[in-house]
N, C-alpha and C positions, 0 to 999 in steps of 0.2 A: 857937503856930500852931494854929488850930482845924481841924476836919475840912473845912469849906468852903474855908478858905484853902489847905489842903493840896491839894484838888482843883484849885483855880485855879492854884496854883503848878506842880503836876506836869503837868497836862493843858492848862494855859493859858499865861499870859504867860511864865513861865520856860522852859517847853517850847519855845515859839516862838523865844525868843531863843537857846536852846541847840541848835536844830534843825540837823541836818547836811544835810538835803535837804528840798525842798518836799514837802508832803503832796499826794497825788494820788488822787482817788477810784478811778482805775483799779487802784490797789493792792488794792482790795477783791476784785477778781477772782482774786487769788491763792488765795482760799479755795475756789475751784472745784476745785482739785486737792488742797488741804490737807485738806478734809473726807473725801476718799476715803482719803488716807494715814492719817488718824486712825482711821478705821473698820477699815482692813485691818491696820495695824501696832499699834494701841494699843487697839482695842476700843471706841472712842468712837462713839456715835451722835449724830446731830443731835437737839437738844432741840426742834426745830421752831419756834425763836424767835430773833429777832435784834432789835437796836435801834440807833437813832442818837441820840446825846446831843448837845445843843447848848444854848448860853446865849441867852436871849431879849434882845430890844431893844424898848423901848417906842416903836414907830413904826408908822405905817400901812404903810410899804413893807415892813417885816419881816413884818407880819401878812399882807400880800399874798403874800410868799414862802412862808409856812407854808400859806396857803390853796392855793397852786399845788401844793405837795408833796402835800397831801391830795387834790386833784383828780386828780393823776397816779396816785396809789395807788388811788384809787377806780375810775378807768378800768381800771387793771391788774387789779383784783380780779376783774373779769368774766372775764379771760383766764386768770389764774393761780390764782385762788382764795385769794390772799394776803390774810389779814385784817390790819387795822391799826388803831391808835389813837394819839392824841397826848395826852400827859399831862405833869404836872409832879411832881417828887419832893420829898422833905422838905427838900432842900438848895436848892431853887429852880431846879434844872436841868430842861430840857424834854427829852422823849423821843418819838421816833417808834418805836413798837413794832410789829413785824411777826410774824405767825404763819403758818407754811406747812409742810407735810410735805415739800416739795421744797426742799433746801438751795440749789439753783440759783436758784429763784424768790426766796428770801430775799436772796441776794447781789445779784441784779439789782435788786431793789426798793430795797435800801439804797443801791446806787450811784446810782439815779435820784434818790432823795431828796437825797443829798449833792450831786449835780451841780446840782440845782435851786437849792439855797442858794447855791452858788458862782456860778451864772449871774446870780443876783439881787444879787451883790456882798456876800454874807454868809458867805463861806467862812471868815472869821476867827471866826465864832461856832460853828463845828463843833468839838466836843471829841473825841468817840470814836464808833466803830462797834463794836458788841458782838455776837459770835456765840456761841450757847449750845450746849453738848454735854454728854453724860453717859456714864458707864460704871458698872460695879459699885461703884467706889469713891466715886462722887459726881459732882457737876457740875464742869464746867470751861468756861472762856470764853477765846476769843481776842479781845483788845481792840486795836483799831487807833487809835492816837493821831494825829489829824489834824495837830496842831502838830509832832509829831516825824516823821511819815511812817513809822512803824514799828508792828509788831505785838508784843504780849507776852501770855503766858498768865496766867490767874488761876484758881486752883483753891480756892474757898472751902470751909470746913468749919464745922460747928456751933461756936458760941462765938467767932465771928470769928477763927477760925484759918485758916491757909493750908497747903495740902499742897505744901510746897516741892519734894519729890521728884517729885510729879506735874508740877509746873510746869517743872522742869528737864528732865524726860523729854519733855514736849511741845516744849520749846525745841530740844533736840538732834535730835528726830525730824523737825521741820518746818523746821529750818535749811536754807536753800537754796530751799525752796518759798515761804517768806514772808520779807519784810524784817523781821528780828528786831531788837528793841530790845536793844542790847548793855549799856546802862547800867542796872543793876538798880534804881537809885533812881527810875527812871521806870516801874517795874512797879507802878503805883499800884492798890491794891485798890478796887474799886467795890462796896462792901457794900450789900446791899438795906436798905430801911427795916425797922424792927422788925416782924416778922410777915410780911415779904415773902420771896419765893423768889429772884427774879432782881434784878440791880442796878437795874433800872428800876422795881422795885416797892417 
């Protein structure tokens, strides 16, 4: 199984068939309290970035959905100052990438983007929402799997290593505030491309 197949399996078809509850974009608002707990209890600060990962469809109606997401974010940029871009990674997955110093704006904008895809009938194309943080030990991410309806932590380190102790500490601290993925096989690492910093780069 290659890397691309692994992503499809863990965040895609197998995750959907094994899901224990339906994914709900409202779950993303759980980060509104979680980021405060991370800062107060664990010393993590927001990295001022977040992203929505989705798989594309070669159709005009899907392009219309993406266009509407961009239009909504463009309109919101004037009010919130949230910068955004839409890109494709080396694995063929698409990303809506957001940057804002206010974590609440990031959470709200990611929710709007996800909800727009769902309203257009493309909720099944949503794979993950990613929230970026950092502390003195390095970066950490909370990843929400839309197919599983659960969050899991990801703490990447140089050399494609994971800081398991940091991930388990995040899990234990945020348990109760977030719907945590209990089955560790679904804690899939979203490694950045070579030379990238974040999973969407």
